[in-house]
Structure formats: structure tokens, C-alpha cells
C-alpha positions, -999 to +999 in steps of 0.1 A: +517+344-014+491+319-006+463+344-004+473+361-036+474+328-052+439+318-039+426+353-051+439+345-087+427+309-087+392+317-100+408+332-131+421+302-151+404+295-185+386+264-171+376+279-140+363+308-161+340+287-181+330+267-150+321+297-129+301+313-158+280+283-168+279+267-135+264+299-120+241+303-149+230+267-144+221+275-108+201+307-118+182+284-142+175+257-118+159+285-097+137+295-127+156+326-132+163+319-169+171+355-179+195+359-150+211+326-163+215+340-197+231+371-186+253+353-161+265+330-189+272+359-211+299+374-186+322+349-205+322+372-233+345+396-217+371+368-220+366+365-255+370+404-259+400+403-236+418+375-258+412+396-288+429+427-275+458+407-261+464+393-299+462+429-310+484+446-287+509+417-279+523+434-249+548+412-230+545+402-195+569+415-168+604+399-171+622+384-139+649+410-146+625+437-136+603+418-109+600+389-090+579+364-107+560+342-082+536+326-110+541+318-145+514+328-170+512+323-208+504+346-237+504+384-234+497+408-206+475+434-215+448+437-204+446+416-174+421+388-181+416+378-145+408+414-136+385+421-166+368+388-157+364+393-121+349+428-125+321+415-151+314+381-134+315+389-098+302+425-104+272+413-122+266+387-093+266+417-070+242+435-090+218+404-091+222+398-052+209+434-048+181+431-073+166+396-064+153+399-027+136+365-031+171+349-027+181+340+009+195+371+027+223+353+040+235+339+008+232+371-010+252+391+017+279+362+016+281+364-023+283+402-022+311+401+003+331+375-015+326+392-047+337+425-034+366+409-019+378+392-051+371+425-073+391+446-051+419+421-044+425+407-080+446+436-094+470+436-065+473+399-066+483+400-104+507+426-098+522+409-067+526+377-084+545+392-111+523+383-142+511+419-150+522+454-151+499+478-130+489+495-164+476+459-175+451+455-146+441+490-148+433+481-186+416+449-174+395+467-147+385+493-172+376+469-200+357+449-171+337+480-162+327+489-197+315+450-204+298+451-170+278+483-176+269+470-209+254+438-196+237+454-168+222+480-194+211+451-216+197+431-186+178+460-172+163+470-208+152+433-212+137+433-178+118+466-184+107+454-217+092+422-203+074+441-175+060+467-200+049+440-224+032+419-195+015+451-181+000+459-216-009+424-221-028+423-188-045+457-198-056+442-230-071+411-214-088+429-187-107+451-214-119+421-232 
């Protein structure tokens, strides 16, 4: 039970805001401004998730059907913890694989921790009785869609800047 509660601990509203902006601030300190912006943007999945929850209004599991080990507010579908973990920790994994200038041990540790949290959060939420399996599947799929979108926009912005920088260098060298 304690492990499942620990896994879910990172998903509370205040913690989601703190993680997103705290990690963004760390990237900013290390002069990785574009990465900071995109890490901060991972919080957007929580806004999308909240909108979907208000539209669907699916109730959470009731104690007459499952053992509830943790109380949760609002509606159940899709799982906000799951969607946020996929986006935030998934994007961290992506950055750790793309930024070889960062310390190798830190990158590996973040990748392992992030993979652990992404793979265990769906089980945690169902085990604790706060979500149905379909809630976490929906949260995972929503998270994947947003993660792929953020990675695509990040990659496009990096490619655009590199292309512009290369073209600018070519023009300067001709002059």
C-alpha cells in the first residue's frame, strides 16, 4: 500500500504545478530555455484532462464495488495522474536521451525513475480504488497524444532554430 501511495504522491494538483515549473526552472538555470518552456508546457495536459472530466462526468469506483484505499475528488475519467505522468516524465526521458551534455549518472537516474513512475502509476490508481481500468487507459492514451504533440513541437522548434542559424552563418560567411 505504501509503495502505491508513494507512486501516486507526485500527482496532486500542487505537486503537478511544482514539478512542472520547478523542473522548468532547473532547465532555465542551466541555460536550456527552450527545454524549460516545453517542460513547463507539460502542465497543459492537466488542463485538458480537467476539461474532459467535466464533459464526461464519470463517477469514480464506489466502495460497494472495490476496496477504496485512498479518497479522491471530482470525476474519474480520464486519470489525471496517469496522463500527467506520461507527459511530464515521458518528456523528461526524451530530454535525457537528447541532451548528452548533462551528467550521465543524473540522466540515467532520471530515466529509470521516470520509467518506473510511468509504468506503475496506472496500477497504483486502480489498486488504491480511485480509478477504473478504463480511466487509466484513457489517461495513458491522452498522455501519449499530448506527449507526442509536445515532442513534435519541440523537435520542430529545434530544427527551425538550427536551420535558421545555419542559413544565417552562410549569409555572414558570404559577406
